[in-house]
N, CA, C and O atoms as a Tripos MOL2 file, in Angstrom:
@<TRIPOS>MOLECULE
protein
  284   283    71     0     0
PROTEIN
NO_CHARGES

@<TRIPOS>ATOM
      1 N           0.8220   -1.1970    0.0000 N.3       1 UNK1
      2 CA          0.0000    0.0000    0.0000 C.3       1 UNK1
      3 C           0.8630    1.2560    0.0000 C.2       1 UNK1
      4 O           0.6130    2.1820   -0.7720 O.2       1 UNK1
      5 N           1.8720    1.2940    0.8570 N.am      2 UNK2
      6 CA          2.7160    2.4790    0.9460 C.3       2 UNK2
      7 C           3.8080    2.5090   -0.1190 C.2       2 UNK2
      8 O           4.5530    3.4850   -0.2060 O.2       2 UNK2
      9 N           3.9160    1.4690   -0.9210 N.am      3 UNK3
     10 CA          4.9550    1.4230   -1.9410 C.3       3 UNK3
     11 C           4.6640    2.3730   -3.0980 C.2       3 UNK3
     12 O           5.5830    2.7480   -3.8260 O.2       3 UNK3
     13 N           3.4260    2.7640   -3.2810 N.am      4 UNK4
     14 CA          3.0470    3.5600   -4.4440 C.3       4 UNK4
     15 C           2.7130    5.0030   -4.0920 C.2       4 UNK4
     16 O           1.9520    5.6400   -4.8200 O.2       4 UNK4
     17 N           3.2540    5.5420   -3.0020 N.am      5 UNK5
     18 CA          2.9270    6.9160   -2.6210 C.3       5 UNK5
     19 C           3.5640    7.8910   -3.5970 C.2       5 UNK5
     20 O           2.8580    8.7130   -4.1820 O.2       5 UNK5
     21 N           4.8460    7.8280   -3.7870 N.am      6 UNK6
     22 CA          5.5450    8.7000   -4.7200 C.3       6 UNK6
     23 C           5.6970   10.1150   -4.1890 C.2       6 UNK6
     24 O           5.2590   10.4310   -3.0820 O.2       6 UNK6
     25 N           6.3220   10.9580   -4.9920 N.am      7 UNK7
     26 CA          6.5900   12.3340   -4.6060 C.3       7 UNK7
     27 C           5.3150   13.1670   -4.4670 C.2       7 UNK7
     28 O           5.1910   13.9080   -3.4920 O.2       7 UNK7
     29 N           4.3540   13.0770   -5.4090 N.am      8 UNK8
     30 CA          3.1260   13.8810   -5.2370 C.3       8 UNK8
     31 C           2.3540   13.5260   -3.9620 C.2       8 UNK8
     32 O           1.7920   14.4040   -3.3070 O.2       8 UNK8
     33 N           2.3310   12.2530   -3.6190 N.am      9 UNK9
     34 CA          1.6520   11.8320   -2.4020 C.3       9 UNK9
     35 C           2.3300   12.3600   -1.1570 C.2       9 UNK9
     36 O           1.6600   12.7870   -0.2170 O.2       9 UNK9
     37 N           3.6640   12.3370   -1.1410 N.am     10 UNK10
     38 CA          4.4000   12.8670    0.0040 C.3      10 UNK10
     39 C           4.1960   14.3720    0.1420 C.2      10 UNK10
     40 O           4.0500   14.8810    1.2540 O.2      10 UNK10
     41 N           4.1860   15.0790   -0.9730 N.am     11 UNK11
     42 CA          3.9260   16.5250   -0.9280 C.3      11 UNK11
     43 C           2.5270   16.8260   -0.4090 C.2      11 UNK11
     44 O           2.3420   17.7600    0.3710 O.2      11 UNK11
     45 N           1.5510   16.0480   -0.8320 N.am     12 UNK12
     46 CA          0.1830   16.2440   -0.3510 C.3      12 UNK12
     47 C           0.0880   15.9980    1.1490 C.2      12 UNK12
     48 O          -0.5730   16.7470    1.8670 O.2      12 UNK12
     49 N           0.7490   14.9470    1.6180 N.am     13 UNK13
     50 CA          0.7460   14.6500    3.0550 C.3      13 UNK13
     51 C           1.4210   15.7810    3.8240 C.2      13 UNK13
     52 O           0.9290   16.1860    4.8770 O.2      13 UNK13
     53 N           2.5420   16.2980    3.3170 N.am     14 UNK14
     54 CA          3.2470   17.3880    3.9820 C.3      14 UNK14
     55 C           2.3890   18.6410    4.0580 C.2      14 UNK14
     56 O           2.3930   19.3290    5.0790 O.2      14 UNK14
     57 N           1.6570   18.9450    2.9990 N.am     15 UNK15
     58 CA          0.7830   20.1290    2.9850 C.3      15 UNK15
     59 C          -0.3490   19.9670    3.9860 C.2      15 UNK15
     60 O          -0.6790   20.9100    4.7040 O.2      15 UNK15
     61 N          -0.9450   18.7850    4.0430 N.am     16 UNK16
     62 CA         -2.0480   18.5390    4.9770 C.3      16 UNK16
     63 C          -1.5550   18.6630    6.4220 C.2      16 UNK16
     64 O          -2.2360   19.2590    7.2560 O.2      16 UNK16
     65 N          -0.3820   18.1070    6.7230 N.am     17 UNK17
     66 CA          0.1710   18.2010    8.0740 C.3      17 UNK17
     67 C           0.4600   19.6570    8.4160 C.2      17 UNK17
     68 O           0.1890   20.0950    9.5340 O.2      17 UNK17
     69 N           1.0070   20.4070    7.4670 N.am     18 UNK18
     70 CA          1.3160   21.8130    7.6950 C.3      18 UNK18
     71 C           0.0480   22.6190    7.9650 C.2      18 UNK18
     72 O           0.0410   23.4930    8.8310 O.2      18 UNK18
     73 N          -1.0030   22.3350    7.2390 N.am     19 UNK19
     74 CA         -2.2680   23.0530    7.4490 C.3      19 UNK19
     75 C          -2.8770   22.6800    8.7950 C.2      19 UNK19
     76 O          -3.3870   23.5470    9.5030 O.2      19 UNK19
     77 N          -2.8290   21.4130    9.1500 N.am     20 UNK20
     78 CA         -3.4470   20.9670   10.3990 C.3      20 UNK20
     79 C          -2.7110   21.4890   11.6360 C.2      20 UNK20
     80 O          -3.3480   21.9400   12.5870 O.2      20 UNK20
     81 N          -1.4060   21.4310   11.6300 N.am     21 UNK21
     82 CA         -0.6490   21.7510   12.8360 C.3      21 UNK21
     83 C          -0.0260   23.1350   12.8300 C.2      21 UNK21
     84 O           0.2240   23.6860   13.9020 O.2      21 UNK21
     85 N           0.2250   23.7020   11.7050 N.am     22 UNK22
     86 CA          0.8440   25.0200   11.6460 C.3      22 UNK22
     87 C           2.3590   24.9320   11.7260 C.2      22 UNK22
     88 O           2.9210   23.9480   12.2080 O.2      22 UNK22
     89 N           3.0090   25.9920   11.2380 N.am     23 UNK23
     90 CA          4.4620   25.9960   11.1590 C.3      23 UNK23
     91 C           5.1210   25.9740   12.5440 C.2      23 UNK23
     92 O           6.1480   25.3190   12.7220 O.2      23 UNK23
     93 N           4.5590   26.6620   13.5010 N.am     24 UNK24
     94 CA          5.1500   26.7410   14.8390 C.3      24 UNK24
     95 C           5.1760   25.3990   15.5530 C.2      24 UNK24
     96 O           6.1810   25.0220   16.1570 O.2      24 UNK24
     97 N           4.0710   24.6880   15.4790 N.am     25 UNK25
     98 CA          4.0110   23.3830   16.1490 C.3      25 UNK25
     99 C           4.9640   22.3920   15.5080 C.2      25 UNK25
    100 O           5.6160   21.6120   16.2020 O.2      25 UNK25
    101 N           5.0480   22.4190   14.1870 N.am     26 UNK26
    102 CA          5.9150   21.4690   13.4970 C.3      26 UNK26
    103 C           7.3760   21.7600   13.8120 C.2      26 UNK26
    104 O           8.1530   20.8350   14.0440 O.2      26 UNK26
    105 N           7.7610   23.0400   13.8230 N.am     27 UNK27
    106 CA          9.1580   23.3650   14.1170 C.3      27 UNK27
    107 C           9.5180   23.0000   15.5560 C.2      27 UNK27
    108 O          10.6240   22.5220   15.8070 O.2      27 UNK27
    109 N           8.6140   23.2160   16.4930 N.am     28 UNK28
    110 CA          8.9040   22.8330   17.8810 C.3      28 UNK28
    111 C           8.9540   21.3100   18.0230 C.2      28 UNK28
    112 O           9.7590   20.7840   18.7920 O.2      28 UNK28
    113 N           8.1020   20.6090   17.2890 N.am     29 UNK29
    114 CA          8.1120   19.1490   17.3160 C.3      29 UNK29
    115 C           9.4250   18.6120   16.7540 C.2      29 UNK29
    116 O          10.0090   17.6860   17.3170 O.2      29 UNK29
    117 N           9.8890   19.1860   15.6520 N.am     30 UNK30
    118 CA         11.1500   18.7460   15.0620 C.3      30 UNK30
    119 C          12.3320   19.0630   15.9840 C.2      30 UNK30
    120 O          13.3040   18.3080   16.0300 O.2      30 UNK30
    121 N          12.2500   20.1670   16.7110 N.am     31 UNK31
    122 CA         13.2890   20.4830   17.6880 C.3      31 UNK31
    123 C          13.3470   19.4420   18.7890 C.2      31 UNK31
    124 O          14.4300   19.0310   19.2070 O.2      31 UNK31
    125 N          12.1880   19.0180   19.2580 N.am     32 UNK32
    126 CA         12.1360   17.9840   20.2900 C.3      32 UNK32
    127 C          12.6350   16.6460   19.7700 C.2      32 UNK32
    128 O          13.3000   15.9060   20.4950 O.2      32 UNK32
    129 N          12.3200   16.3310   18.5230 N.am     33 UNK33
    130 CA         12.8180   15.0890   17.9160 C.3      33 UNK33
    131 C          14.3460   15.1370   17.8350 C.2      33 UNK33
    132 O          15.0160   14.1450   18.1190 O.2      33 UNK33
    133 N          14.8880   16.2790   17.4520 N.am     34 UNK34
    134 CA         16.3370   16.4320   17.3860 C.3      34 UNK34
    135 C          16.9920   16.2610   18.7420 C.2      34 UNK34
    136 O          18.0380   15.6220   18.8470 O.2      34 UNK34
    137 N          16.3910   16.8230   19.7820 N.am     35 UNK35
    138 CA         16.9250   16.6620   21.1370 C.3      35 UNK35
    139 C          16.8720   15.2000   21.5680 C.2      35 UNK35
    140 O          17.7870   14.7030   22.2250 O.2      35 UNK35
    141 N          15.8040   14.5240   21.1970 N.am     36 UNK36
    142 CA         15.6730   13.1120   21.5380 C.3      36 UNK36
    143 C          16.7250   12.2590   20.8470 C.2      36 UNK36
    144 O          17.2940   11.3520   21.4560 O.2      36 UNK36
    145 N          16.9840   12.5460   19.5800 N.am     37 UNK37
    146 CA         18.0030   11.8000   18.8440 C.3      37 UNK37
    147 C          19.3740   12.0450   19.4560 C.2      37 UNK37
    148 O          20.1710   11.1170   19.6020 O.2      37 UNK37
    149 N          19.6480   13.2960   19.8130 N.am     38 UNK38
    150 CA         20.9340   13.6270   20.4360 C.3      38 UNK38
    151 C          21.0920   12.8990   21.7670 C.2      38 UNK38
    152 O          22.1610   12.3590   22.0530 O.2      38 UNK38
    153 N          20.0440   12.8790   22.5790 N.am     39 UNK39
    154 CA         20.1090   12.1830   23.8720 C.3      39 UNK39
    155 C          20.2920   10.6800   23.6710 C.2      39 UNK39
    156 O          21.0150   10.0360   24.4320 O.2      39 UNK39
    157 N          19.6480   10.1270   22.6630 N.am     40 UNK40
    158 CA         19.7870    8.6930   22.3790 C.3      40 UNK40
    159 C          21.2190    8.3640   21.9810 C.2      40 UNK40
    160 O          21.7950    7.3950   22.4770 O.2      40 UNK40
    161 N          21.7980    9.1640   21.0900 N.am     41 UNK41
    162 CA         23.1770    8.9310   20.6540 C.3      41 UNK41
    163 C          24.1450    9.0380   21.8330 C.2      41 UNK41
    164 O          25.0820    8.2480   21.9440 O.2      41 UNK41
    165 N          23.9160   10.0230   22.7170 N.am     42 UNK42
    166 CA         24.7800   10.1920   23.8880 C.3      42 UNK42
    167 C          24.6530    8.9840   24.8090 C.2      42 UNK42
    168 O          25.6540    8.5140   25.3500 O.2      42 UNK42
    169 N          23.4470    8.4800   24.9930 N.am     43 UNK43
    170 CA         23.2320    7.3090   25.8310 C.3      43 UNK43
    171 C          23.9040    6.0670   25.2720 C.2      43 UNK43
    172 O          24.4780    5.2760   26.0200 O.2      43 UNK43
    173 N          23.8340    5.8950   23.9590 N.am     44 UNK44
    174 CA         24.4860    4.7440   23.3290 C.3      44 UNK44
    175 C          25.9970    4.8430   23.4940 C.2      44 UNK44
    176 O          26.6600    3.8480   23.7900 O.2      44 UNK44
    177 N          26.5460    6.0510   23.3020 N.am     45 UNK45
    178 CA         27.9910    6.2430   23.4460 C.3      45 UNK45
    179 C          28.4230    5.9900   24.8850 C.2      45 UNK45
    180 O          29.4400    5.3370   25.1220 O.2      45 UNK45
    181 N          27.6580    6.5020   25.8480 N.am     46 UNK46
    182 CA         27.9940    6.2840   27.2620 C.3      46 UNK46
    183 C          27.8850    4.8090   27.6300 C.2      46 UNK46
    184 O          28.7060    4.2920   28.3880 O.2      46 UNK46
    185 N          26.8770    4.1380   27.0970 N.am     47 UNK47
    186 CA         26.6990    2.7150   27.3800 C.3      47 UNK47
    187 C          27.8310    1.8840   26.8320 C.2      47 UNK47
    188 O          28.3160    0.9740   27.5050 O.2      47 UNK47
    189 N          28.2640    2.1800   25.6120 N.am     48 UNK48
    190 CA         29.3730    1.4110   25.0410 C.3      48 UNK48
    191 C          30.6740    1.7170   25.7710 C.2      48 UNK48
    192 O          31.5130    0.8300   25.9320 O.2      48 UNK48
    193 N          30.8530    2.9610   26.2150 N.am     49 UNK49
    194 CA         32.0480    3.3020   26.9870 C.3      49 UNK49
    195 C          32.0470    2.5640   28.3230 C.2      49 UNK49
    196 O          33.0920    2.1090   28.7890 O.2      49 UNK49
    197 N          30.8760    2.4480   28.9340 N.am     50 UNK50
    198 CA         30.7650    1.7270   30.2030 C.3      50 UNK50
    199 C          31.0740    0.2470   30.0210 C.2      50 UNK50
    200 O          31.7390   -0.3560   30.8640 O.2      50 UNK50
    201 N          30.5960   -0.3410   28.9290 N.am     51 UNK51
    202 CA         30.8950   -1.7470   28.6550 C.3      51 UNK51
    203 C          32.3830   -1.9530   28.4040 C.2      51 UNK51
    204 O          32.9560   -2.9510   28.8420 O.2      51 UNK51
    205 N          33.0080   -1.0160   27.7020 N.am     52 UNK52
    206 CA         34.4520   -1.1140   27.4740 C.3      52 UNK52
    207 C          35.2140   -1.0360   28.7850 C.2      52 UNK52
    208 O          36.1810   -1.7710   28.9840 O.2      52 UNK52
    209 N          34.7870   -0.1500   29.6850 N.am     53 UNK53
    210 CA         35.4410   -0.0280   30.9820 C.3      53 UNK53
    211 C          35.3000   -1.3190   31.7830 C.2      53 UNK53
    212 O          36.2500   -1.7540   32.4330 O.2      53 UNK53
    213 N          34.1220   -1.9290   31.7370 N.am     54 UNK54
    214 CA         33.9080   -3.1800   32.4710 C.3      54 UNK54
    215 C          34.7730   -4.2910   31.9160 C.2      54 UNK54
    216 O          35.3180   -5.0880   32.6800 O.2      54 UNK54
    217 N          34.9110   -4.3600   30.5910 N.am     55 UNK55
    218 CA         35.7330   -5.4180   30.0100 C.3      55 UNK55
    219 C          37.2040   -5.1890   30.3230 C.2      55 UNK55
    220 O          37.9580   -6.1520   30.4670 O.2      55 UNK55
    221 N          37.6290   -3.9290   30.4320 N.am     56 UNK56
    222 CA         39.0130   -3.6380   30.7900 C.3      56 UNK56
    223 C          39.3060   -4.0810   32.2240 C.2      56 UNK56
    224 O          40.3690   -4.6410   32.4930 O.2      56 UNK56
    225 N          38.3810   -3.8360   33.1340 N.am     57 UNK57
    226 CA         38.6090   -4.2250   34.5250 C.3      57 UNK57
    227 C          38.5260   -5.7400   34.6830 C.2      57 UNK57
    228 O          39.1860   -6.3000   35.5590 O.2      57 UNK57
    229 N          37.7380   -6.4090   33.8640 N.am     58 UNK58
    230 CA         37.6240   -7.8620   33.9630 C.3      58 UNK58
    231 C          38.8890   -8.5490   33.4570 C.2      58 UNK58
    232 O          39.1840   -9.6690   33.8750 O.2      58 UNK58
    233 N          39.6400   -7.9050   32.5700 N.am     59 UNK59
    234 CA         40.8250   -8.5180   31.9880 C.3      59 UNK59
    235 C          42.0720   -8.3050   32.8350 C.2      59 UNK59
    236 O          43.1250   -8.8590   32.5170 O.2      59 UNK59
    237 N          41.9860   -7.5310   33.8880 N.am     60 UNK60
    238 CA         43.1500   -7.2840   34.7400 C.3      60 UNK60
    239 C          43.5330   -8.5210   35.5330 C.2      60 UNK60
    240 O          42.7050   -9.3920   35.7990 O.2      60 UNK60
    241 N          44.8130   -8.5800   35.9070 N.am     61 UNK61
    242 CA         45.2920   -9.6620   36.7560 C.3      61 UNK61
    243 C          44.9540   -9.3060   38.1990 C.2      61 UNK61
    244 O          45.4700   -8.3310   38.7450 O.2      61 UNK61
    245 N          44.0950  -10.0930   38.8010 N.am     62 UNK62
    246 CA         43.6530   -9.8010   40.1670 C.3      62 UNK62
    247 C          44.1700  -10.8460   41.1510 C.2      62 UNK62
    248 O          43.6080  -11.0250   42.2310 O.2      62 UNK62
    249 N          45.2170  -11.5170   40.7780 N.am     63 UNK63
    250 CA         45.7930  -12.5340   41.6520 C.3      63 UNK63
    251 C          46.4090  -11.8530   42.8730 C.2      63 UNK63
    252 O          47.1690  -10.8960   42.7200 O.2      63 UNK63
    253 N          46.1000  -12.3230   44.0740 N.am     64 UNK64
    254 CA         46.6940  -11.7180   45.2710 C.3      64 UNK64
    255 C          48.2120  -11.8490   45.2520 C.2      64 UNK64
    256 O          48.7470  -12.7740   44.6410 O.2      64 UNK64
    257 N          48.9020  -10.9370   45.9130 N.am     65 UNK65
    258 CA         50.3660  -10.9050   45.9230 C.3      65 UNK65
    259 C          50.9580  -12.1840   46.5370 C.2      65 UNK65
    260 O          52.0090  -12.6440   46.0910 O.2      65 UNK65
    261 N          50.3130  -12.7520   47.5330 N.am     66 UNK66
    262 CA         50.8200  -13.9510   48.1930 C.3      66 UNK66
    263 C          50.8570  -15.1270   47.2150 C.2      66 UNK66
    264 O          51.8070  -15.9100   47.2350 O.2      66 UNK66
    265 N          49.8680  -15.2570   46.3830 N.am     67 UNK67
    266 CA         49.8350  -16.3570   45.4270 C.3      67 UNK67
    267 C          50.8030  -16.1200   44.2760 C.2      67 UNK67
    268 O          51.2890  -17.0820   43.6810 O.2      67 UNK67
    269 N          51.0940  -14.8700   43.9480 N.am     68 UNK68
    270 CA         52.0540  -14.5920   42.8860 C.3      68 UNK68
    271 C          53.4510  -15.0430   43.3020 C.2      68 UNK68
    272 O          54.2340  -15.5030   42.4690 O.2      68 UNK68
    273 N          53.7630  -14.9110   44.5980 N.am     69 UNK69
    274 CA         55.0800  -15.3080   45.0910 C.3      69 UNK69
    275 C          55.2530  -16.8290   45.0420 C.2      69 UNK69
    276 O          56.3690  -17.3100   44.8470 O.2      69 UNK69
    277 N          54.1810  -17.5840   45.2120 N.am     70 UNK70
    278 CA         54.2540  -19.0510   45.2000 C.3      70 UNK70
    279 C          54.5830  -19.5840   43.8170 C.2      70 UNK70
    280 O          55.2110  -20.6350   43.6840 O.2      70 UNK70
    281 N          54.1700  -18.8790   42.8120 N.am     71 UNK71
    282 CA         54.3530  -19.3710   41.4390 C.3      71 UNK71
    283 C          55.7130  -19.1680   40.9300 C.2      71 UNK71
    284 O          56.0070  -19.5340   39.7920 O.2      71 UNK71
@<TRIPOS>BOND
     1     1     2 1
     2     2     3 1
     3     3     4 2
     4     3     5 am
     5     5     6 1
     6     6     7 1
     7     7     8 2
     8     7     9 am
     9     9    10 1
    10    10    11 1
    11    11    12 2
    12    11    13 am
    13    13    14 1
    14    14    15 1
    15    15    16 2
    16    15    17 am
    17    17    18 1
    18    18    19 1
    19    19    20 2
    20    19    21 am
    21    21    22 1
    22    22    23 1
    23    23    24 2
    24    23    25 am
    25    25    26 1
    26    26    27 1
    27    27    28 2
    28    27    29 am
    29    29    30 1
    30    30    31 1
    31    31    32 2
    32    31    33 am
    33    33    34 1
    34    34    35 1
    35    35    36 2
    36    35    37 am
    37    37    38 1
    38    38    39 1
    39    39    40 2
    40    39    41 am
    41    41    42 1
    42    42    43 1
    43    43    44 2
    44    43    45 am
    45    45    46 1
    46    46    47 1
    47    47    48 2
    48    47    49 am
    49    49    50 1
    50    50    51 1
    51    51    52 2
    52    51    53 am
    53    53    54 1
    54    54    55 1
    55    55    56 2
    56    55    57 am
    57    57    58 1
    58    58    59 1
    59    59    60 2
    60    59    61 am
    61    61    62 1
    62    62    63 1
    63    63    64 2
    64    63    65 am
    65    65    66 1
    66    66    67 1
    67    67    68 2
    68    67    69 am
    69    69    70 1
    70    70    71 1
    71    71    72 2
    72    71    73 am
    73    73    74 1
    74    74    75 1
    75    75    76 2
    76    75    77 am
    77    77    78 1
    78    78    79 1
    79    79    80 2
    80    79    81 am
    81    81    82 1
    82    82    83 1
    83    83    84 2
    84    83    85 am
    85    85    86 1
    86    86    87 1
    87    87    88 2
    88    87    89 am
    89    89    90 1
    90    90    91 1
    91    91    92 2
    92    91    93 am
    93    93    94 1
    94    94    95 1
    95    95    96 2
    96    95    97 am
    97    97    98 1
    98    98    99 1
    99    99   100 2
   100    99   101 am
   101   101   102 1
   102   102   103 1
   103   103   104 2
   104   103   105 am
   105   105   106 1
   106   106   107 1
   107   107   108 2
   108   107   109 am
   109   109   110 1
   110   110   111 1
   111   111   112 2
   112   111   113 am
   113   113   114 1
   114   114   115 1
   115   115   116 2
   116   115   117 am
   117   117   118 1
   118   118   119 1
   119   119   120 2
   120   119   121 am
   121   121   122 1
   122   122   123 1
   123   123   124 2
   124   123   125 am
   125   125   126 1
   126   126   127 1
   127   127   128 2
   128   127   129 am
   129   129   130 1
   130   130   131 1
   131   131   132 2
   132   131   133 am
   133   133   134 1
   134   134   135 1
   135   135   136 2
   136   135   137 am
   137   137   138 1
   138   138   139 1
   139   139   140 2
   140   139   141 am
   141   141   142 1
   142   142   143 1
   143   143   144 2
   144   143   145 am
   145   145   146 1
   146   146   147 1
   147   147   148 2
   148   147   149 am
   149   149   150 1
   150   150   151 1
   151   151   152 2
   152   151   153 am
   153   153   154 1
   154   154   155 1
   155   155   156 2
   156   155   157 am
   157   157   158 1
   158   158   159 1
   159   159   160 2
   160   159   161 am
   161   161   162 1
   162   162   163 1
   163   163   164 2
   164   163   165 am
   165   165   166 1
   166   166   167 1
   167   167   168 2
   168   167   169 am
   169   169   170 1
   170   170   171 1
   171   171   172 2
   172   171   173 am
   173   173   174 1
   174   174   175 1
   175   175   176 2
   176   175   177 am
   177   177   178 1
   178   178   179 1
   179   179   180 2
   180   179   181 am
   181   181   182 1
   182   182   183 1
   183   183   184 2
   184   183   185 am
   185   185   186 1
   186   186   187 1
   187   187   188 2
   188   187   189 am
   189   189   190 1
   190   190   191 1
   191   191   192 2
   192   191   193 am
   193   193   194 1
   194   194   195 1
   195   195   196 2
   196   195   197 am
   197   197   198 1
   198   198   199 1
   199   199   200 2
   200   199   201 am
   201   201   202 1
   202   202   203 1
   203   203   204 2
   204   203   205 am
   205   205   206 1
   206   206   207 1
   207   207   208 2
   208   207   209 am
   209   209   210 1
   210   210   211 1
   211   211   212 2
   212   211   213 am
   213   213   214 1
   214   214   215 1
   215   215   216 2
   216   215   217 am
   217   217   218 1
   218   218   219 1
   219   219   220 2
   220   219   221 am
   221   221   222 1
   222   222   223 1
   223   223   224 2
   224   223   225 am
   225   225   226 1
   226   226   227 1
   227   227   228 2
   228   227   229 am
   229   229   230 1
   230   230   231 1
   231   231   232 2
   232   231   233 am
   233   233   234 1
   234   234   235 1
   235   235   236 2
   236   235   237 am
   237   237   238 1
   238   238   239 1
   239   239   240 2
   240   239   241 am
   241   241   242 1
   242   242   243 1
   243   243   244 2
   244   243   245 am
   245   245   246 1
   246   246   247 1
   247   247   248 2
   248   247   249 am
   249   249   250 1
   250   250   251 1
   251   251   252 2
   252   251   253 am
   253   253   254 1
   254   254   255 1
   255   255   256 2
   256   255   257 am
   257   257   258 1
   258   258   259 1
   259   259   260 2
   260   259   261 am
   261   261   262 1
   262   262   263 1
   263   263   264 2
   264   263   265 am
   265   265   266 1
   266   266   267 1
   267   267   268 2
   268   267   269 am
   269   269   270 1
   270   270   271 1
   271   271   272 2
   272   271   273 am
   273   273   274 1
   274   274   275 1
   275   275   276 2
   276   275   277 am
   277   277   278 1
   278   278   279 1
   279   279   280 2
   280   279   281 am
   281   281   282 1
   282   282   283 1
   283   283   284 2
@<TRIPOS>SUBSTRUCTURE
     1 UNK1         2 RESIDUE 1 A UNK
     2 UNK2         6 RESIDUE 1 A UNK
     3 UNK3        10 RESIDUE 1 A UNK
     4 UNK4        14 RESIDUE 1 A UNK
     5 UNK5        18 RESIDUE 1 A UNK
     6 UNK6        22 RESIDUE 1 A UNK
     7 UNK7        26 RESIDUE 1 A UNK
     8 UNK8        30 RESIDUE 1 A UNK
     9 UNK9        34 RESIDUE 1 A UNK
    10 UNK10       38 RESIDUE 1 A UNK
    11 UNK11       42 RESIDUE 1 A UNK
    12 UNK12       46 RESIDUE 1 A UNK
    13 UNK13       50 RESIDUE 1 A UNK
    14 UNK14       54 RESIDUE 1 A UNK
    15 UNK15       58 RESIDUE 1 A UNK
    16 UNK16       62 RESIDUE 1 A UNK
    17 UNK17       66 RESIDUE 1 A UNK
    18 UNK18       70 RESIDUE 1 A UNK
    19 UNK19       74 RESIDUE 1 A UNK
    20 UNK20       78 RESIDUE 1 A UNK
    21 UNK21       82 RESIDUE 1 A UNK
    22 UNK22       86 RESIDUE 1 A UNK
    23 UNK23       90 RESIDUE 1 A UNK
    24 UNK24       94 RESIDUE 1 A UNK
    25 UNK25       98 RESIDUE 1 A UNK
    26 UNK26      102 RESIDUE 1 A UNK
    27 UNK27      106 RESIDUE 1 A UNK
    28 UNK28      110 RESIDUE 1 A UNK
    29 UNK29      114 RESIDUE 1 A UNK
    30 UNK30      118 RESIDUE 1 A UNK
    31 UNK31      122 RESIDUE 1 A UNK
    32 UNK32      126 RESIDUE 1 A UNK
    33 UNK33      130 RESIDUE 1 A UNK
    34 UNK34      134 RESIDUE 1 A UNK
    35 UNK35      138 RESIDUE 1 A UNK
    36 UNK36      142 RESIDUE 1 A UNK
    37 UNK37      146 RESIDUE 1 A UNK
    38 UNK38      150 RESIDUE 1 A UNK
    39 UNK39      154 RESIDUE 1 A UNK
    40 UNK40      158 RESIDUE 1 A UNK
    41 UNK41      162 RESIDUE 1 A UNK
    42 UNK42      166 RESIDUE 1 A UNK
    43 UNK43      170 RESIDUE 1 A UNK
    44 UNK44      174 RESIDUE 1 A UNK
    45 UNK45      178 RESIDUE 1 A UNK
    46 UNK46      182 RESIDUE 1 A UNK
    47 UNK47      186 RESIDUE 1 A UNK
    48 UNK48      190 RESIDUE 1 A UNK
    49 UNK49      194 RESIDUE 1 A UNK
    50 UNK50      198 RESIDUE 1 A UNK
    51 UNK51      202 RESIDUE 1 A UNK
    52 UNK52      206 RESIDUE 1 A UNK
    53 UNK53      210 RESIDUE 1 A UNK
    54 UNK54      214 RESIDUE 1 A UNK
    55 UNK55      218 RESIDUE 1 A UNK
    56 UNK56      222 RESIDUE 1 A UNK
    57 UNK57      226 RESIDUE 1 A UNK
    58 UNK58      230 RESIDUE 1 A UNK
    59 UNK59      234 RESIDUE 1 A UNK
    60 UNK60      238 RESIDUE 1 A UNK
    61 UNK61      242 RESIDUE 1 A UNK
    62 UNK62      246 RESIDUE 1 A UNK
    63 UNK63      250 RESIDUE 1 A UNK
    64 UNK64      254 RESIDUE 1 A UNK
    65 UNK65      258 RESIDUE 1 A UNK
    66 UNK66      262 RESIDUE 1 A UNK
    67 UNK67      266 RESIDUE 1 A UNK
    68 UNK68      270 RESIDUE 1 A UNK
    69 UNK69      274 RESIDUE 1 A UNK
    70 UNK70      278 RESIDUE 1 A UNK
    71 UNK71      282 RESIDUE 1 A UNK
């Protein structure tokens, strides 16, 4: 169904949305979407950095000093 929209259909949808909501509402909505995308990207970056930190600490040698002397 959505495969046959084409450029004229998208333009018609854009005009209808613009008439219904107005330029101010759409611009504020797009600003909020942009903030959401930025927050999502920051969260993904922080999450991957946290996972990298955890893997770095897991790979450390944590053998107690007393056992190192025995070997």
